[in-house]
N, C-alpha and C positions, 0 to 999 in steps of 0.2 A: 914200502915205507908210506907212500901216499895212501894206500888202502888202509893201513893202520890208523893214519891220521883221520881219515874219513870216518872210520868206525868210532874213534874217540869223540870226534865232533858230534856225530849223531847221538852218542850216549849222553853227551852233556846237554843236548838241546831237546831230546825227546821227552814227552810228558812222563811224570811220575805220579802214579795213582790218579791219573786224569788231569793233573795240574801242569800246565806248560812250564818249561824251564825258566823263561823270563818272568813269569808270574811268581814262581818260587823265589827267584832272586829278589824281586821287588818286596816280597813278604819278609825275607831275611833282612833286607835293608831297613824296612819299616820297623822291624823288631829291634834292630841295633840303634836306630834313631830314638825310639821310645825309651830304650834302656839308658842311652846317653843322656837324654833330657831328664830322666828320673834321677840319675846320679848327679848331673850338673846342677839340677834345681833343688836337690835336697842335701847333698854332701859337698858340692863345690868341684871346681875343675881339677884340683889336685887329686881328688878321689875318683875322678872319671878316667880310669885307666882302661887299656884295651882288655885286660883280663877281667876287670870288674864288669865292663859292658857286656862282654861275651857271656860271662856267668849269668848275669841278670837276664839276658836275652835267650839263654839256653842254647847258645851256638858256640862252635869252636872258633879259634882265631883265623882259621882258613877262610871262613865266611866273612870275617871282619875285613881282611885284606883283599877280599874279592870286591869290596865296596869302597874302602877308604885306604888311602896311602899310609895314614898314621892317626894317632889320637887327635892331633890338631885339625886334621881334615874333617874328622867327625864333629868336633866342636863347631867349626865354621859351618858345616852343613846344617847342624841343629839351629844355630843362630839365623842362618839364611832362611831356613824354612819358617821359623817363627816370625821373622821380619816380613816375609812374603805374606803369611797369613794375616798379620796385623795390618799391613798396608792394604790388602784386599778388603779387610773389614772397614777401614777408614774410607777407602774409595767408594765402597757400596753405600755407606752412610752419607757421604758427600753427594753422591749421585742422586740420592732420594731427596736431598734438601736443596739442590741447586736453584730451584725456582722460588725458594723462600727468601732469597737475599743473603747477605753476608752474615747477619746474626744467626740465622738458622743453620747456615753452612758451618760456622765456627762451633756452635753448640753440638751439632751432630758429629762433627769430626772429633772434637775433644771427648765427648761421651763415648764414642766408639773406641777411642784409644784407651781410655781409663777402664772401660768394661773389658776390653781384650786382655789388658795386663793384669786385671784382678780376677779373671775367669779361672786362672790356674796359679796356685801359690808358687809353683816352680818358676814361672815366668818372673814373678817378683824377685825371687832369689837371683835369677840370672841377670836381670837388669840392675838390681840394686847392689849386688855384691860381686858377681863374677866378672862383669865387664871391666871394672877398675883393677881387678886382681891379675888379669892375664894380658900381656902385651899384644898378643894376636887378636884378642877380642877387643882391645882398645882401638886397634887399627880398623877392625870391622865396624866398630861404633862410629868412627868418623865417616866411613862410607855410607852407613845407614842414615846418619844425620844429613849428609849431603843429598841423598835421594829424597828424604822427607822435605828438606828445604826446597828442592825443585818442585815437589808436589804442592807445597804450600804456595809457592810463587805462581804456578800455573793456575791453581784454583782461584787465587785472589784476583788474578788478571781476568779470568773468565767472568767473575761476578762484578768486579768494579770497572772493567774496561781499562782504558789508558790510565797510567799512573804518572804523577809528576816526577817521580823518581826515575833515574836512569836504570837500565837493566842491571848494571853493576851494583848500584845502591839498593835496588830492590832485592837482589840476591844476597847482599850483605845483611839486610834486615831480616830476611827469611832465615838465614843461617844463624844469626844471633838469637832469634826467637826459638828456633828449633833446638839448638844446643842447650840454651838456658832451660827450656821446658823439659828436655830430657833429664837434666840433672835435678830439676825440681821434682819431677815425678819419681825418679829413682830414690831421692831422699825421702819422699813421702812413703814409698813402698817399704823402705827400711825402717820406717817408724820414727825418723828424725824430725818430721814436721807434724805436730799434733793437731791436725785439722781433719774434719770428716770428708768423705768423698764428694758430697755436694758442694762444699766450700771450695775444694780443689777445682772442680769443674767450673764453678761460677767465676772464680778468680782467673783461671786460664782463659776462659771465653772473654772476660772483660779486658784482659791484657791484649789479646789478639785484636779485638775491636778498637781499643784505644790506639794501638800501634798503627792500624790503618788510617785512623783519624789524623795521626801525626805525619802522614806522608807529605802533605803540602808544607807545613812548617819546617820539616826536616830538609825538604828540597830547598827552601829559602835560605836556611842556614848554610847548606853546602855550596850555594851559588853566591 
């Protein structure tokens, strides 16, 4: 029995046409993720079925369940991957502008965010339509906003130094801004707000800078 298991294990892990098993599995996962993003970003979560994803990826469902427990696991993996890519883009832009002060940091971060979300029409559909439509994605939205708020807080403290606000109130401010701007950009992507890209960036940057200016008066009101 052990000999049979060993032979089976070797069969699963040996290279096929020179491609190692793990690399083939990674390729299949990438194909499923791309197919899932295509369906989610063009037809919506209801149409993003296991069968549809497998058909578009050219794989059978055995390979789907090799990588994902179910359809919802795939949806979350897609969202997490795009969130990670977007966050990396924002961090890279912020890192390049750290020495230019808060105005440069704000503009670089906002521009990177808008450019990332408009670089692929599918992302606009996911953010603008699909997050509100799926309870699981709504939950993930809250987690992503929390992470972005922490990022905002950390970068602001790095540039400004000590803030008159307590850590709690600074976190509340970051959360309020991040969640509000998420909904603003989502509405803009849906076409609900008839302004051009430059106006959206300018307004968002001005709002962020104005909010930092309000730290001292906000602290006085709270105390």
